[in-house]
N, C-alpha and C positions, 0 to 999 in steps of 0.2 A: 468332459471336453469343454462344455460351455463355461463351467466354473473356471477352468484354466484360462480361457479366452478373456473372461471378465477380469481376472487377476492381472493378466498381461496389460489390458487396456487401462485399468486403474493405476497400474505401475507406470504406464506411459503418462498418465495425467500427472503423477507425482514427479516424474523425470522432467516434464515440461517446466514445472515450477523450480526444480533444482537447477536446470540449465539457465532458466530465465534470470535467476538471482546471482549468476556468476558474473556480476558487473565488477570486475577487479578494480576499476577506477573509483568506485563509489565512496569508500572511506576517505579518499584523498581528493574528492572533487573540489571542496572549498579551498583546500591547500593548493591545488593546481590553479584554480581561478585567481586567487589572491597573491600567493607567494611566487609561483612560477610565471604566471601570465601577467601579473601586475595589475589585475582588475581591482577597482575599488569595491568596497562593500555595497555601495550604491549601485554600481554596474552589475554586481552579482545579484542584487535584489531585483533589478530590471529583468535579468535573464530568468530568474525564478518566476517573476510575474508573467513573462511571456509564455513560459511553459504552462502555467495555470490557466491563462487566458485561452491558449490553443486547446487545452483539454476541455475547458468550459464550452467553447464554441463547437467543438467537434464531437463531444461525448454522445449527444442524442442522435445525430446523424449516423455515427459509427454503430450504435446499437441497432438502429433501423436497418443499416446495411447488413449487419450480422443476421438479424431475424429474417430479412426478405431475400438477401442475395447469397447467403452462406457464411457460416461461422469460420470454417476452415479457410475460405478465400480471404476473409478479413484478417485473420491471424497471419497469413502469409504476407499480406501488405504491411501489417504491423511490424514484423521482423525486418522487412526491407527498409522501413523508415528508421528503425533502430540502427541498423548496420550503416546506413548513410550518415546518420547522426554521429556515430562513433568515428567514422572516417573524417568528418569535418572537424570534430573536436581535436583529433590528432593533428590535422593540418593547420588549424586555426592559429593565427598570430594577431589578427585584428578583431576588434569588438564585433563588427558586422558579421564576421564568420561564426563567432560564438552565437550570435542571434539566429543565424540560419540553422546551426546545429541544434539549438534549443527548440526551434519551431518543429524540426523533423522529429526530435525526441518527444515533444508534446503530442505529435500526431501518432507516434508509436504507442504512447501511453493511452491515448483516447481510444485507439483501435483495439487495444488489448483488454482494458478494464471491462469486466462484466461478461465478455464474450466467452472466455474459457470456463468461467463458473457456470454460465448457462449451458455450455456444452456438456459439462459433467452431470448437471441435473437432467438434461435431456437423455443422456445415456442411462442413468439410473431409472428414469421413468419408463423408457422404452423396454428395458430388460426386467423391469419389476424387481430390482434388487432391493432386498429388505433392509440392508444396512442403512442407518439414518444418514441423511445428507450431511449432518454435522460431523459424523464419524468419518465419512469419505472425504469431505472437503477439508476437515481438520487434518486428516492424514496427508493430503496433497499439500496443504499449506505448511505442514511440518517439514515436508521435503523441501519446500521453498526456503524455509528458515535454515535447514541444514546446508542448502546451497549457499546461502548468505554467510553461514559460519565458515564453510570451506573456502569461500571467496576471500573472507577477511584474513584467514591464516595464510593462504597461498599468496595473497596480495603483498604480505610483509616481505616474502622472498623476492617477489617480482620488483617491488618498489626499491629495494636495496640493490638488486642485481642489474636491473635495466639502467641504461644511460640516462633516461629522463622519465618523469612521471607520465608524460603524454603517451608513452608506449603501452600503458595499461589499457587505453582505448582500443588499440589494435588487437591486443590479446583477447579483449572482451568480445570481439567479432566472432571468434572461433566457437564458443558455446552457443552464441545466437544463431550462427549458421547451422549448427547441429540441431538446435531447437526448431528451426524452420523445417528441416528435413523430417523431424519427428512429427510435426503437425501434418505434413503431407502424408505421413504413413497412417494417420487416423482413418477409421472406416468412412467410406464415402457418404453413408447416410447421416453422419454427424454434420455434414455441410448443410443439410436441410434448407435448401433455398426455396422460399415460397414463390419467388419470381425469378426467371432466368433473364428477363429483359429489363434493362434499366430505363425507367420513364421518370424524368425529372419531376413532373407535376405530381405523379403518384408518390414519389419519394418524399416530397414536401408534405403532402397530405398525411402520409404515414407518420412523419415526425410529429405533426400536430396531434394526430390520434394518440400517439404514445404518451405525449405530455398530458393530454386530457385524461387518459386512462390512469396515469400515475397519480395525478393530483385530485381527481374526482373520487377515486377509491380511497375511502377514509383510512382503512387498515394499511394500505400500501403507502399512503402519504405520510402517516405517522412514523412508520418504520423507516422510510427514506430520510425523514428529518432527524430521527434519533441516530441512525447509523452515520449520516454525513456530519452531524454536529460533533460526535465523539471523535470521528476520524480526523476532522479538521483541527480539533483541539490538540490531538496527538501530534499532527504534522507541524503545527505552529509552535508547540512548547518544547518538543524533544531537542530541537536545535539549540535551545538556550541552556539545556542541562549539560549536554556533552562538553562544551567549552569549559564549563566550571570544573568538570572532572579532569580534563586535560591540563588545565592551568595548575591545579593542585598537584597532579601526578608528576609534573615536570620538576618538582623540587626533589624527587627521588630518582636518581639515575641508576637503573637496574643493570643496564648493559654497558659496562665500562669500555668495551672494545669499540663501541660505536659513538659517533658524535651526538651532540644534543639534538640536532635535526633528525638524525637517524633514529634516536630513541623516541622522538615524537611520532615518527611514522610507525614504529613497532607498537607503541602504546595504542595508537588509533586502531591498528589491525586487531590487537588482542581484545580491546574493549568491545569492538563490533562482534568479534567471534563469540565472546561470552554471552553477549546480549542475544545473539541469534540462536545460540544453543538453548538458552532458557526459553526463547520464543517458540522454538521448534517443539520442545517438551510441552509447553502450554497448549499449542494448537492441536497436537496429537491427542491430548487427553481432555480436550474441551467437552467431548461427548460424555465423558464420565461424570462431569459436573452436572450435566442435564439428567443423567440417570439417578442422581441423588437429590437434585434440587430442581424446582420449576424454572424453565428457561426465562420466563418473564421476570421472575424474582432475581435471578442471577444478573440479568442485564440492568435491572433497576439498582441493585446493591453496588454494582461496579461504579456507578456515578458517585455514590456516597464515599466509597473507599478511595477513589481517585481524588475526590475533593479533600479528604482528610490528609492523604499523603502529600498533596500540593501545599497545604497549610503547614504541615510538619517541615517540609523542605524549606519553606520560607525562613524558618527559625534555626536551621542547621546548615546554612550555605557554606560555613567554614569547615565542615566535617566531611572529608572525602568519602568516608565509609557510609554515612547516612545518605549523602547525595547519590552515591553509586547504587546503594540498596534501593532507593526510591526510583532511580532510573530503571533498574531491573523490574521492579514491581509494575511500573507504568507499561512496560512492554508485555508483561504477563497478562495484565488486565486486557490490553488491546487484543492479544492473541487468543484469549478465552472468548472475548466478545465476538470477534470477527466471524468465526465459523457459525456461531449461533445466529448472528444477524443475517448472514447469507442464506441460511436455511429458512428463517422466518420470512425474509423478503421473497425468496424463491417460491415458498409454499403459498404466499399471499397473492402471487402474480399468476396470470395466465401463462402457460408454457410458451405460447407463441410470442409473448412480450417480455420474457425474462431478461434477455440480453439488453433490451431497450431500458427496462426498469433499473437494472443494475448499472447501466451507463448513466442514467439520470442521477442515481445515488452518487456516482463518482463525480458527476458534473456539479452537484450541489456541494460536495466536499471541496472541490476546487474553488467554487464561488465563495464559500464561507472562509476558506483559507486566504483567498485574495483580499477579502474584507478585513479579516482579523489580524493578518500578519503585520501590516504597518502599524496598527493600533498597539499590538503586543510589543513590537520593536520600539515604539515611542515610549511606552511605559518602562521597558527594560533599560533604556538609556538613562532613565532617572532613578529607578530602584528595582533591582531584581527581586527583593523581598516583597515589595508591593505587588509586583507582577504575579508571583505565585500565590499570594494571599487572595487576590482578586479572582484568579483562575479557580482556586479551591472553592471560594464562595459561589461562583457561577456553577461549578460542577454540583455542589450540594443543592442549589436551587433546582437544577435539572432532576436531581434525585427526588425532591419534594414534588415536583410537577408529575413525574412518572408514577410516584406512589399515589398521588391524588387521582391520576387518570385510571390506574389499575383498580383502585377502590371504587371509584365512580362507575366504572364499567361493570364490576361485580354487582353493585347495588341495582344498576339498571336491568341486568339479567334477572335478578331475583324478583324485582317488581314486575 
């Protein structure tokens, strides 16, 4: 009976990710902002910066709210922010409305990140489930990627059938409302509120304590830096690879019954669907990599491999097959690394501070992305080849650093 209950709850964890990733507008967001709404790339950049700034400012407080006042409660607010954001994006016609929508979206992202992962770990610890956190989290992340793949394929039908792209925001509200109800159905003990009364002074003190804990603990600090650096690199670079693929693919019209614009929409959906299918497979099988190889070695080697493929990409920007293959590899590396990093960060953190620590990781990712994005954009305007060469070299330098750190740590233990 207990095994059945555990399977049901872990399935719910997976369904949460599946529904959360049914953002039908996502493949067409840049298209909607620029082509349909007439925003300049500079204005789009401002919107993205606003999102990252909101995440940066709210991440740590959101983690503290989750740890002290309840994870379920925080996720309910998270989905309410998302739903309000989608509604405003649907109605928006002026730039200031897009700004409001992006602020609400940023609040949703900040309230979500870290909280659900901490909830999964709490459940596994409470019930002493022997499956590794990498296996369980990898499985739930795999469901998220399957949700993204499903979203990408269905969005092709929606974007051609619906009168306007903006209606994708309205349709996205449906799975998010279902996800909100799913969160409410989680066991009450997963809310785990350390304090039922909100005291602002104590709230501020707890924020400071969480920051001190994360950065004074050497193991946690290093893991946070490594996780956020790779994540921010991925977020900054992936958006420069996708347009290259789309530009080259537009020379091949596969669907003659549709216009050039409709072919573009179909390509976007298909590319995203394939990428997410591969990502789902990588996440689900990440734990198998750990069974054969040391986790630390896997994480270190992915820096080297990513650096190598970035440099290869720089010299094959005119080959759609090489660019697409490297784009897929980039996603595979990320989705192998992510479950491993979550387990390491979770194991290195005190259970009562996991949500806060994982939120700090997300905050660091946002900060590094906000810093690196304009620099990367500046270089990309001048030479895409130079951009990927520099990124590849930086990735390989991180590999050398991690290799040195691991060797130095072993020598210290021996002595």
